[in-house]
KESE-404870 format. One record per residue (C-alpha): residue number from 1; residue in three letters; x, y, z. Coordinates in nm, 3 decimals, always signed. Each point is the difference from the previous one (the first is absolute). Example, Ala and Ser with C-alpha at 12.3 -4.5 7.8 and 13.67 -1.06 7.14 Angstrom:
! residues 2
  resi  resn        X        Y        Z
     1   ala   +1.230   -0.450   +0.780
     2   ser   +0.137   +0.344   -0.066
***
This chain:
! residues 67
  resi  resn        X        Y        Z
     1   met   +1.369  +10.713  +13.945
     2   arg   +0.202   -0.300   +0.117
     3   lys   +0.311   +0.018   +0.213
     4   glu   +0.213   -0.124   -0.291
     5   ile   -0.108   +0.299   -0.207
     6   ile   +0.064   +0.246   +0.284
     7   asn   +0.345   -0.144   +0.067
     8   lys   +0.092   +0.008   -0.369
     9   ile   -0.123   +0.360   -0.044
    10   ile   +0.210   +0.113   +0.295
    11   glu   +0.302   -0.193   -0.126
    12   leu   -0.032   +0.145   -0.351
    13   ser   -0.047   +0.353   +0.134
    14   gly   +0.328   -0.016   +0.190
    15   leu   -0.167   +0.158   +0.302
    16   thr   +0.011   -0.118   +0.359
    17   thr   -0.322   -0.107   +0.166
    18   lys   -0.006   +0.330   +0.187
    19   gln   +0.055   +0.204   -0.317
    20   phe   -0.270   -0.195   -0.183
    21   ala   -0.241   +0.057   +0.288
    22   glu   +0.074   +0.373   +0.006
    23   arg   -0.052   +0.025   -0.376
    24   ile   -0.349   -0.150   +0.023
    25   gln   -0.077   +0.167   +0.334
    26   val   -0.045   -0.304   +0.222
    27   ser   +0.205   -0.118   +0.296
    28   ala   +0.301   -0.228   -0.037
    29   pro   -0.161   -0.261   +0.232
    30   thr   -0.298   -0.011   -0.236
    31   val   +0.226   -0.071   -0.298
    32   arg   +0.183   -0.267   +0.202
    33   lys   -0.337   -0.173   +0.060
    34   trp   -0.067   +0.008   -0.374
    35   lys   +0.347   -0.139   -0.072
    36   lys   -0.051   -0.290   +0.242
    37   gly   -0.351   -0.070   -0.127
    38   asp   -0.164   +0.078   +0.334
    39   ser   -0.231   +0.244   -0.178
    40   glu   -0.053   +0.150   -0.345
    41   pro   -0.017   +0.363   -0.106
    42   leu   -0.344   +0.155   -0.006
    43   phe   -0.134   +0.081   -0.345
    44   val   +0.088   +0.367   +0.044
    45   asn   +0.360   -0.094   +0.086
    46   gln   +0.019   -0.236   -0.298
    47   lys   -0.110   +0.284   -0.224
    48   ile   +0.268   +0.230   +0.145
    49   ile   +0.266   -0.270   -0.046
    50   arg   -0.105   -0.058   -0.361
    51   gln   +0.016   +0.373   -0.074
    52   ala   +0.328   +0.069   +0.182
    53   phe   +0.180   -0.312   -0.126
    54   lys   -0.148   -0.065   -0.346
    55   asn   +0.317   -0.145   -0.151
    56   glu   +0.084   -0.213   +0.303
    57   val   -0.356   -0.139   +0.021
    58   ser   +0.009   -0.092   -0.367
    59   gln   +0.342   -0.164   +0.030
    60   ala   -0.096   -0.186   +0.318
    61   asn   -0.314   -0.139   -0.158
    62   arg   +0.193   -0.117   -0.309
    63   met   +0.278   -0.157   +0.206
    64   leu   -0.232   -0.184   +0.237
    65   cys   -0.219   -0.128   -0.284
    66   leu   +0.307   -0.167   -0.152
    67   met   +0.077   -0.190   +0.321
***
């Protein structure tokens, strides 16, 4: 899951980085690394993100495909 997708999901959710991290049960510094592209979410975290933010993931994918 690329940083562009992560950033767009968080933006669309209206949550802060800290709130997003709490929702998926990871630390805020971990999410900041994902947002900067320093690392990517593990598969298990990607699965949690897709389940918790279904609409946002779908919208983010559509929006970024159009760019």
